[in-house]
C-alpha positions in Angstrom: 0.0 0.0 0.0 2.8 2.4 0.8 4.4 1.7 -2.6 1.1 2.6 -4.4 0.8 5.8 -2.4 4.5 6.7 -3.2 4.0 6.0 -6.9 0.9 8.1 -7.0 2.6 11.0 -5.3 5.6 10.8 -7.6 3.4 10.8 -10.7 1.3 13.7 -9.3 4.5 15.8 -8.7 5.7 15.0 -12.2 2.4 16.0 -13.7 1.7 12.6 -15.1 -1.1 11.3 -12.8 -4.0 13.2 -14.3 -4.8 13.6 -18.0 -5.2 17.4 -17.5 -3.0 18.7 -14.7 -4.0 22.3 -15.2 -7.6 21.4 -14.5 -6.5 19.6 -11.3 -4.6 22.7 -10.1 -7.6 25.0 -11.0 -10.1 22.8 -9.1 -7.7 22.6 -6.1 -7.3 26.4 -6.1 -11.1 26.9 -6.3 -11.6 24.7 -3.3 -8.8 26.4 -1.3 -10.0 29.9 -2.1 -13.6 28.9 -1.2 -12.5 27.6 2.1 -10.3 30.6 2.8 -13.1 33.0 1.8 -15.6 31.2 4.0 -13.2 31.3 7.0 -12.6 35.1 6.6 -16.3 35.8 6.2 -17.3 33.8 9.3 -14.5 35.4 11.3 -15.6 38.8 10.2 -19.1 38.0 11.3 -17.8 37.4 14.8 -17.7 33.6 14.8 -14.8 32.3 17.0 -11.8 31.5 14.8 -11.8 27.8 15.9 -15.4 27.4 15.0 -15.0 29.3 11.7 -12.1 27.1 10.8 -14.0 24.0 11.6 -17.0 25.0 9.5 -14.8 26.3 6.6 -12.8 23.1 6.6 -16.0 20.9 6.6 -17.5 22.9 3.7 -14.2 22.9 1.8 -13.8 19.2 2.2 -17.4 18.5 1.3 -17.1 20.3 -2.1 -13.9 18.4 -3.1 -15.8 15.4 -4.5 -17.9 17.8 -6.6 -14.9 19.7 -7.9 -12.9 16.5 -8.7 -15.7 14.4 -10.2 -14.8 15.0 -13.8 -11.0 14.6 -13.5 -9.5 11.9 -15.6 -6.4 9.8 -14.8 -3.8 8.7 -17.3 
């Protein structure tokens, strides 16, 4: 199992894991920016930072399957 994970990481870093690496980076950036924006908005609304981080992380993690559903592997 470790060997499979290591191989996947190496292929990802070389840009050979996905058929369209640019789309992967774009979708990852969308998820990260959404999470960060939600964190900032909740903190500005007065929600404690720990709670805001928990909610933003939950939402950010929940949207990842939607963002990555159309990615193709090589």
